[in-house]
C-alpha positions as YAML, in Angstrom:
chain: A
units: angstrom
residues:
- id: 1
  name: MET
  ca: [-36.05, 191.20, -46.28]
- id: 2
  name: ILE
  ca: [-36.22, 189.28, -43.00]
- id: 3
  name: ASP
  ca: [-37.77, 185.79, -43.13]
- id: 4
  name: VAL
  ca: [-40.00, 186.07, -40.05]
- id: 5
  name: ASP
  ca: [-41.38, 182.53, -40.35]
- id: 6
  name: GLY
  ca: [-37.87, 181.12, -40.71]
- id: 7
  name: GLU
  ca: [-36.70, 183.02, -37.65]
- id: 8
  name: LEU
  ca: [-39.65, 181.75, -35.61]
- id: 9
  name: GLN
  ca: [-38.79, 178.18, -36.68]
- id: 10
  name: THR
  ca: [-35.17, 178.73, -35.59]
- id: 11
  name: SER
  ca: [-36.33, 180.11, -32.23]
- id: 12
  name: THR
  ca: [-38.71, 177.16, -31.78]
- id: 13
  name: ARG
  ca: [-35.94, 174.62, -32.46]
- id: 14
  name: SER
  ca: [-33.67, 176.37, -29.96]
- id: 15
  name: ALA
  ca: [-36.45, 176.32, -27.34]
- id: 16
  name: ALA
  ca: [-37.04, 172.60, -28.01]
- id: 17
  name: TRP
  ca: [-33.38, 171.77, -27.42]
- id: 18
  name: GLY
  ca: [-33.54, 173.90, -24.28]
- id: 19
  name: ALA
  ca: [-36.54, 171.89, -23.06]
- id: 20
  name: LEU
  ca: [-34.67, 168.62, -23.58]
- id: 21
  name: GLY
  ca: [-31.61, 169.97, -21.77]
- id: 22
  name: ASN
  ca: [-33.67, 171.24, -18.84]
- id: 23
  name: PHE
  ca: [-35.46, 167.88, -18.50]
- id: 24
  name: ILE
  ca: [-32.15, 166.01, -18.29]
- id: 25
  name: LEU
  ca: [-30.65, 168.53, -15.84]
- id: 26
  name: MET
  ca: [-33.79, 168.53, -13.67]
- id: 27
  name: ALA
  ca: [-33.73, 164.74, -13.33]
- id: 28
  name: LEU
  ca: [-29.97, 164.70, -12.68]
- id: 29
  name: LYS
  ca: [-29.95, 167.46, -10.05]
- id: 30
  name: ILE
  ca: [-32.98, 166.26, -8.09]
- id: 31
  name: THR
  ca: [-31.81, 162.62, -8.11]
- id: 32
  name: VAL
  ca: [-28.24, 163.44, -7.07]
- id: 33
  name: GLY
  ca: [-29.49, 166.04, -4.58]
- id: 34
  name: ILE
  ca: [-31.68, 163.45, -2.83]
- id: 35
  name: ILE
  ca: [-28.99, 160.75, -2.87]
- id: 36
  name: GLY
  ca: [-26.23, 163.18, -1.88]
- id: 37
  name: ASN
  ca: [-28.15, 165.09, 0.85]
- id: 38
  name: SER
  ca: [-28.02, 168.52, -0.82]
- id: 39
  name: ARG
  ca: [-31.08, 170.74, -0.40]
- id: 40
  name: ALA
  ca: [-29.38, 173.42, -2.53]
- id: 41
  name: LEU
  ca: [-28.97, 170.99, -5.45]
- id: 42
  name: ILE
  ca: [-32.60, 169.86, -5.08]
- id: 43
  name: ALA
  ca: [-33.63, 173.54, -5.17]
- id: 44
  name: ASP
  ca: [-31.56, 173.98, -8.31]
- id: 45
  name: GLY
  ca: [-33.33, 170.92, -9.76]
- id: 46
  name: ILE
  ca: [-36.73, 172.45, -9.01]
- id: 47
  name: HIS
  ca: [-35.50, 175.56, -10.82]
- id: 48
  name: SER
  ca: [-34.69, 173.37, -13.83]
- id: 49
  name: GLY
  ca: [-38.20, 171.92, -13.58]
- id: 50
  name: ALA
  ca: [-39.60, 175.44, -13.82]
- id: 51
  name: ASP
  ca: [-37.22, 175.99, -16.75]
- id: 52
  name: LEU
  ca: [-38.66, 172.91, -18.46]
- id: 53
  name: GLY
  ca: [-42.17, 174.31, -18.09]
- id: 54
  name: SER
  ca: [-40.87, 177.65, -19.34]
- id: 55
  name: SER
  ca: [-39.32, 176.06, -22.43]
- id: 56
  name: ILE
  ca: [-42.59, 174.29, -23.24]
- id: 57
  name: ALA
  ca: [-44.50, 177.57, -22.82]
- id: 58
  name: VAL
  ca: [-42.02, 179.32, -25.14]
- id: 59
  name: ILE
  ca: [-42.41, 176.59, -27.79]
- id: 60
  name: ILE
  ca: [-46.20, 176.89, -27.68]
- id: 61
  name: GLY
  ca: [-46.01, 180.69, -27.82]
- id: 62
  name: LEU
  ca: [-43.65, 180.66, -30.80]
- id: 63
  name: ARG
  ca: [-45.83, 178.16, -32.68]
- id: 64
  name: VAL
  ca: [-48.95, 180.27, -32.12]
- id: 65
  name: ALA
  ca: [-47.04, 183.40, -33.17]
- id: 66
  name: ARG
  ca: [-46.42, 181.79, -36.59]
- id: 67
  name: ILE
  ca: [-50.16, 181.56, -37.32]
- id: 68
  name: PRO
  ca: [-51.00, 184.15, -40.03]
- id: 69
  name: PRO
  ca: [-53.60, 186.92, -39.47]
- id: 70
  name: ASP
  ca: [-57.25, 185.88, -39.65]
- id: 71
  name: GLU
  ca: [-60.68, 187.47, -39.28]
- id: 72
  name: GLY
  ca: [-60.52, 187.35, -35.51]
- id: 73
  name: HIS
  ca: [-56.90, 188.52, -35.25]
- id: 74
  name: ASN
  ca: [-56.25, 191.04, -38.03]
- id: 75
  name: TYR
  ca: [-52.76, 191.85, -36.79]
- id: 76
  name: GLY
  ca: [-51.66, 188.25, -36.41]
- id: 77
  name: HIS
  ca: [-50.83, 186.25, -33.29]
- id: 78
  name: ALA
  ca: [-47.37, 187.60, -32.44]
- id: 79
  name: LYS
  ca: [-48.39, 188.60, -28.91]
- id: 80
  name: ALA
  ca: [-48.64, 184.92, -28.05]
- id: 81
  name: GLU
  ca: [-44.92, 185.29, -27.30]
- id: 82
  name: ALA
  ca: [-45.67, 187.79, -24.53]
- id: 83
  name: ILE
  ca: [-48.31, 185.45, -23.08]
- id: 84
  name: ALA
  ca: [-45.68, 182.68, -23.09]
- id: 85
  name: GLN
  ca: [-43.32, 185.04, -21.25]
- id: 86
  name: LYS
  ca: [-45.96, 185.58, -18.56]
- id: 87
  name: VAL
  ca: [-46.34, 181.82, -18.12]
- id: 88
  name: VAL
  ca: [-42.54, 181.55, -17.80]
- id: 89
  name: ALA
  ca: [-42.52, 184.31, -15.17]
- id: 90
  name: LEU
  ca: [-45.34, 182.84, -13.08]
- id: 91
  name: LEU
  ca: [-43.75, 179.38, -13.10]
- id: 92
  name: LEU
  ca: [-40.46, 180.86, -11.92]
- id: 93
  name: ILE
  ca: [-42.09, 182.88, -9.12]
- id: 94
  name: LEU
  ca: [-44.07, 179.87, -7.88]
- id: 95
  name: ALA
  ca: [-40.97, 177.64, -8.00]
- id: 96
  name: GLY
  ca: [-38.96, 180.27, -6.14]
- id: 97
  name: PHE
  ca: [-41.45, 180.52, -3.28]
- id: 98
  name: GLU
  ca: [-41.69, 176.73, -3.05]
- id: 99
  name: VAL
  ca: [-37.90, 176.42, -2.78]
- id: 100
  name: ALA
  ca: [-37.76, 179.24, -0.20]
- id: 101
  name: ASN
  ca: [-40.44, 177.56, 1.92]
- id: 102
  name: GLY
  ca: [-38.52, 174.28, 2.00]
- id: 103
  name: SER
  ca: [-35.23, 176.03, 2.74]
- id: 104
  name: ILE
  ca: [-36.65, 178.00, 5.67]
- id: 105
  name: ALA
  ca: [-38.14, 174.79, 7.09]
- id: 106
  name: ALA
  ca: [-34.73, 173.08, 6.79]
- id: 107
  name: LEU
  ca: [-33.11, 175.71, 9.03]
- id: 108
  name: SER
  ca: [-34.99, 174.29, 12.02]
- id: 109
  name: HIS
  ca: [-33.49, 170.82, 11.49]
- id: 110
  name: ALA
  ca: [-29.97, 169.45, 11.77]
- id: 111
  name: SER
  ca: [-27.48, 170.52, 9.10]
- id: 112
  name: GLN
  ca: [-27.09, 168.23, 6.09]
- id: 113
  name: HIS
  ca: [-23.72, 167.06, 4.81]
- id: 114
  name: PRO
  ca: [-23.72, 166.84, 0.98]
- id: 115
  name: THR
  ca: [-21.51, 164.25, -0.74]
- id: 116
  name: LEU
  ca: [-18.70, 164.92, -3.21]
- id: 117
  name: LEU
  ca: [-20.95, 163.79, -6.09]
- id: 118
  name: THR
  ca: [-23.31, 166.74, -5.49]
- id: 119
  name: LEU
  ca: [-20.38, 169.14, -5.79]
- id: 120
  name: ILE
  ca: [-19.25, 167.59, -9.09]
- id: 121
  name: VAL
  ca: [-22.78, 167.72, -10.54]
- id: 122
  name: ALA
  ca: [-23.35, 171.34, -9.45]
- id: 123
  name: ALA
  ca: [-20.07, 172.47, -11.03]
- id: 124
  name: GLY
  ca: [-20.74, 170.51, -14.23]
- id: 125
  name: VAL
  ca: [-24.26, 171.92, -14.57]
- id: 126
  name: MET
  ca: [-22.87, 175.44, -14.24]
- id: 127
  name: ILE
  ca: [-20.73, 174.90, -17.36]
- id: 128
  name: ILE
  ca: [-23.56, 173.27, -19.35]
- id: 129
  name: LYS
  ca: [-25.96, 176.10, -18.49]
- id: 130
  name: TRP
  ca: [-23.44, 178.71, -19.62]
- id: 131
  name: VAL
  ca: [-23.23, 177.03, -23.04]
- id: 132
  name: MET
  ca: [-27.05, 176.93, -23.25]
- id: 133
  name: TYR
  ca: [-27.25, 180.62, -22.29]
- id: 134
  name: VAL
  ca: [-24.76, 181.75, -24.94]
- id: 135
  name: ARG
  ca: [-26.47, 179.71, -27.67]
- id: 136
  name: GLN
  ca: [-30.01, 180.89, -26.89]
- id: 137
  name: LYS
  ca: [-28.96, 184.51, -26.42]
- id: 138
  name: THR
  ca: [-27.24, 184.49, -29.83]
- id: 139
  name: ILE
  ca: [-30.35, 183.11, -31.57]
- id: 140
  name: ALA
  ca: [-32.74, 185.40, -29.63]
- id: 141
  name: THR
  ca: [-30.68, 188.47, -30.57]
- id: 142
  name: ARG
  ca: [-30.66, 187.48, -34.24]
- id: 143
  name: THR
  ca: [-34.37, 186.68, -34.43]
- id: 144
  name: GLY
  ca: [-35.66, 189.36, -32.04]
- id: 145
  name: SER
  ca: [-37.61, 186.77, -30.04]
- id: 146
  name: HIS
  ca: [-38.45, 188.18, -26.60]
- id: 147
  name: SER
  ca: [-39.68, 184.87, -25.20]
- id: 148
  name: LEU
  ca: [-36.49, 183.09, -26.30]
- id: 149
  name: MET
  ca: [-34.43, 185.92, -24.79]
- id: 150
  name: ALA
  ca: [-36.38, 185.44, -21.54]
- id: 151
  name: SER
  ca: [-35.43, 181.76, -21.68]
- id: 152
  name: ALA
  ca: [-31.79, 182.70, -22.33]
- id: 153
  name: LEU
  ca: [-31.76, 185.08, -19.36]
- id: 154
  name: ASP
  ca: [-33.23, 182.29, -17.27]
- id: 155
  name: ASN
  ca: [-30.30, 180.10, -18.32]
- id: 156
  name: ARG
  ca: [-27.92, 182.88, -17.24]
- id: 157
  name: MET
  ca: [-29.65, 182.94, -13.86]
- id: 158
  name: ASP
  ca: [-29.16, 179.16, -13.75]
- id: 159
  name: VAL
  ca: [-25.41, 179.70, -14.09]
- id: 160
  name: ILE
  ca: [-25.52, 182.03, -11.09]
- id: 161
  name: SER
  ca: [-27.76, 179.69, -9.09]
- id: 162
  name: SER
  ca: [-25.48, 176.73, -9.89]
- id: 163
  name: ALA
  ca: [-22.50, 178.79, -8.72]
- id: 164
  name: ILE
  ca: [-24.36, 179.55, -5.46]
- id: 165
  name: THR
  ca: [-25.26, 175.86, -5.15]
- id: 166
  name: THR
  ca: [-21.61, 174.88, -5.62]
- id: 167
  name: GLY
  ca: [-20.55, 177.40, -2.98]
- id: 168
  name: ALA
  ca: [-23.27, 176.24, -0.58]
- id: 169
  name: ILE
  ca: [-22.21, 172.60, -0.94]
- id: 170
  name: LEU
  ca: [-18.58, 173.57, -0.32]
- id: 171
  name: ALA
  ca: [-19.62, 175.58, 2.75]
- id: 172
  name: ALA
  ca: [-21.60, 172.62, 4.11]
- id: 173
  name: LYS
  ca: [-18.66, 170.26, 3.53]
- id: 174
  name: TRP
  ca: [-16.38, 172.71, 5.37]
- id: 175
  name: GLY
  ca: [-18.70, 172.59, 8.36]
- id: 176
  name: VAL
  ca: [-20.66, 175.85, 7.97]
- id: 177
  name: PRO
  ca: [-23.98, 175.31, 9.84]
- id: 178
  name: HIS
  ca: [-26.93, 175.09, 7.42]
- id: 179
  name: GLY
  ca: [-24.67, 176.28, 4.58]
- id: 180
  name: ASP
  ca: [-26.58, 174.13, 2.11]
- id: 181
  name: ALA
  ca: [-29.99, 175.45, 3.24]
- id: 182
  name: TYR
  ca: [-28.84, 179.07, 3.06]
- id: 183
  name: GLY
  ca: [-27.58, 178.40, -0.47]
- id: 184
  name: ALA
  ca: [-30.99, 177.02, -1.44]
- id: 185
  name: LEU
  ca: [-32.64, 180.14, 0.02]
- id: 186
  name: ALA
  ca: [-30.35, 182.38, -2.07]
- id: 187
  name: VAL
  ca: [-31.23, 180.39, -5.20]
- id: 188
  name: ALA
  ca: [-34.94, 180.85, -4.40]
- id: 189
  name: ALA
  ca: [-34.51, 184.63, -4.15]
- id: 190
  name: LEU
  ca: [-32.79, 184.70, -7.55]
- id: 191
  name: ILE
  ca: [-35.57, 182.64, -9.12]
- id: 192
  name: VAL
  ca: [-38.29, 184.99, -7.83]
- id: 193
  name: TRP
  ca: [-36.34, 188.09, -8.92]
- id: 194
  name: LEU
  ca: [-35.95, 186.75, -12.47]
- id: 195
  name: GLY
  ca: [-39.64, 185.84, -12.63]
- id: 196
  name: ILE
  ca: [-40.66, 189.38, -11.68]
- id: 197
  name: GLU
  ca: [-38.28, 190.84, -14.29]
- id: 198
  name: ILE
  ca: [-39.66, 188.65, -17.09]
- id: 199
  name: PHE
  ca: [-43.27, 189.35, -16.03]
- id: 200
  name: SER
  ca: [-42.62, 193.10, -16.24]
- id: 201
  name: GLN
  ca: [-41.21, 192.75, -19.78]
- id: 202
  name: ALA
  ca: [-44.22, 190.69, -20.91]
- id: 203
  name: ALA
  ca: [-46.66, 193.18, -19.39]
- id: 204
  name: ASN
  ca: [-44.98, 195.99, -21.33]
- id: 205
  name: ASP
  ca: [-45.33, 194.08, -24.59]
- id: 206
  name: LEU
  ca: [-49.01, 193.30, -23.97]
- id: 207
  name: MET
  ca: [-49.66, 196.99, -23.23]
- id: 208
  name: ASP
  ca: [-48.34, 198.01, -26.69]
- id: 209
  name: ARG
  ca: [-44.85, 199.02, -25.64]
- id: 210
  name: ALA
  ca: [-43.24, 201.50, -28.03]
- id: 211
  name: ALA
  ca: [-40.34, 200.36, -30.21]
- id: 212
  name: ASP
  ca: [-36.77, 201.18, -29.20]
- id: 213
  name: PRO
  ca: [-35.62, 204.78, -29.90]
- id: 214
  name: GLN
  ca: [-33.16, 203.52, -32.54]
- id: 215
  name: ILE
  ca: [-36.04, 202.04, -34.55]
- id: 216
  name: VAL
  ca: [-38.06, 205.26, -34.27]
- id: 217
  name: ASP
  ca: [-35.04, 207.30, -35.42]
- id: 218
  name: ALA
  ca: [-34.61, 204.98, -38.42]
- id: 219
  name: ILE
  ca: [-38.30, 205.40, -39.31]
- id: 220
  name: ARG
  ca: [-37.98, 209.18, -39.13]
- id: 221
  name: ALA
  ca: [-34.85, 209.17, -41.30]
- id: 222
  name: HIS
  ca: [-36.48, 207.01, -43.99]
- id: 223
  name: CYS
  ca: [-39.59, 209.22, -44.06]
- id: 224
  name: THR
  ca: [-37.67, 212.47, -44.48]
- id: 225
  name: MET
  ca: [-35.82, 211.04, -47.48]
- id: 226
  name: VAL
  ca: [-39.07, 210.70, -49.45]
- id: 227
  name: ASP
  ca: [-39.69, 213.58, -51.89]
- id: 228
  name: GLY
  ca: [-42.79, 215.59, -51.05]
- id: 229
  name: VAL
  ca: [-42.70, 215.02, -47.29]
- id: 230
  name: GLU
  ca: [-42.38, 218.45, -45.67]
- id: 231
  name: LYS
  ca: [-42.53, 217.32, -42.06]
- id: 232
  name: ILE
  ca: [-43.14, 214.31, -39.84]
- id: 233
  name: ALA
  ca: [-45.99, 215.36, -37.55]
- id: 234
  name: GLU
  ca: [-46.14, 212.19, -35.46]
- id: 235
  name: ILE
  ca: [-44.63, 208.71, -35.20]
- id: 236
  name: ARG
  ca: [-46.33, 206.08, -33.05]
- id: 237
  name: THR
  ca: [-45.06, 202.52, -32.74]
- id: 238
  name: ARG
  ca: [-46.10, 199.39, -30.89]
- id: 239
  name: VAL
  ca: [-44.28, 196.12, -30.50]
- id: 240
  name: SER
  ca: [-46.09, 192.91, -31.43]
- id: 241
  name: GLY
  ca: [-43.89, 189.90, -30.74]
- id: 242
  name: THR
  ca: [-40.76, 190.29, -32.87]
- id: 243
  name: GLN
  ca: [-42.48, 192.82, -35.16]
- id: 244
  name: VAL
  ca: [-43.33, 196.54, -35.02]
- id: 245
  name: LEU
  ca: [-46.54, 198.28, -36.12]
- id: 246
  name: VAL
  ca: [-46.20, 201.93, -37.15]
- id: 247
  name: ASP
  ca: [-48.67, 204.85, -37.33]
- id: 248
  name: LEU
  ca: [-47.41, 207.97, -39.13]
- id: 249
  name: LYS
  ca: [-48.69, 211.48, -39.67]
- id: 250
  name: ILE
  ca: [-46.88, 213.34, -42.45]
- id: 251
  name: VAL
  ca: [-47.29, 216.90, -43.74]
- id: 252
  name: VAL
  ca: [-47.39, 217.63, -47.50]
- id: 253
  name: ASN
  ca: [-48.05, 220.67, -49.68]
- id: 254
  name: ARG
  ca: [-51.72, 221.66, -49.44]
- id: 255
  name: HIS
  ca: [-51.88, 222.36, -53.19]
- id: 256
  name: LEU
  ca: [-51.19, 218.76, -54.16]
- id: 257
  name: THR
  ca: [-54.00, 216.69, -55.64]
- id: 258
  name: VAL
  ca: [-55.43, 213.79, -53.65]
- id: 259
  name: TRP
  ca: [-53.72, 211.37, -56.03]
- id: 260
  name: GLU
  ca: [-50.32, 213.09, -55.59]
- id: 261
  name: ALA
  ca: [-50.63, 213.08, -51.79]
- id: 262
  name: HIS
  ca: [-51.69, 209.44, -51.91]
- id: 263
  name: GLU
  ca: [-48.62, 208.54, -53.98]
- id: 264
  name: ILE
  ca: [-46.35, 210.25, -51.44]
- id: 265
  name: SER
  ca: [-47.96, 208.27, -48.61]
- id: 266
  name: HIS
  ca: [-47.35, 205.04, -50.54]
- id: 267
  name: ARG
  ca: [-43.68, 205.91, -51.04]
- id: 268
  name: VAL
  ca: [-43.38, 206.65, -47.32]
- id: 269
  name: LYS
  ca: [-44.95, 203.30, -46.47]
- id: 270
  name: ARG
  ca: [-42.61, 201.42, -48.81]
- id: 271
  name: ALA
  ca: [-39.60, 203.24, -47.34]
- id: 272
  name: VAL
  ca: [-40.53, 202.37, -43.76]
- id: 273
  name: MET
  ca: [-41.50, 198.78, -44.65]
- id: 274
  name: SER
  ca: [-37.97, 198.28, -45.99]
- id: 275
  name: LEU
  ca: [-36.68, 198.47, -42.41]
- id: 276
  name: PRO
  ca: [-36.18, 195.22, -40.46]
- id: 277
  name: ARG
  ca: [-39.09, 193.90, -38.35]
- id: 278
  name: ILE
  ca: [-41.68, 196.42, -39.57]
- id: 279
  name: GLN
  ca: [-44.94, 194.47, -39.95]
- id: 280
  name: ASP
  ca: [-47.27, 197.24, -41.14]
- id: 281
  name: VAL
  ca: [-47.39, 201.03, -41.59]
- id: 282
  name: MET
  ca: [-50.43, 203.30, -41.51]
- id: 283
  name: VAL
  ca: [-49.78, 206.74, -43.06]
- id: 284
  name: HIS
  ca: [-52.08, 209.72, -42.45]
- id: 285
  name: VAL
  ca: [-51.54, 212.78, -44.69]
- id: 286
  name: ASN
  ca: [-51.99, 216.33, -43.36]
- id: 287
  name: PRO
  ca: [-51.82, 219.54, -45.47]
- id: 288
  name: ASP
  ca: [-49.28, 222.21, -44.48]
...
């Protein structure tokens, strides 16, 4: 049996460490970018600022998701994760447009010449962000947390943006006109693209996205193994945070008593509930 509360605590801790890391990297990149004349590194720092806001949103979403069902929310609060994802997405999109605006404005001014320190910081951040990405992705995969996975994917995008930043600084140092500003513009485009991708995922979850086909196949297999089930008429699923809600229609012999049919439905429910991440199962019995 999966410890859902324990997994949410693990995801929350990972998000908290991510928030601390993003705060440090944001301060480092923006400070060094200003001192070292690198618009691309400043853009990367603004991205880390959006990441910090994202991490805080994820932490809040995961904490709310742990609240048990109540009278006003009979199915729990798991969709708070999807709301957190939307906040993450909107912050990224806004940050991306802000960076793009500054980068376009910089193209009308004289080229900047970043210092060696900016190059060292950009390359170092790229390595740190890769470590953060691998760690969060591992935990998100184990716990099934979509908001933490969104944060992990954001870290992966940070690796790419830091690589672009490093290349842009090198280009500027080699004398490429506005190389640093063009690098910042490329980072902005990546930030907006990731924000749109995460927003789409969150929208799907809030609109009762169906579970993955592998989960549906596992549900079907467990149902057909129950004695007395003649056919599976319908399987409907909807994702709620890290959990799945299931509605089933099964067909049984019409000559069974109500009690016998009821017992079969209970066995079906127990069988499906034994699968990972199944929160609840509603079984409707039809006669053949």
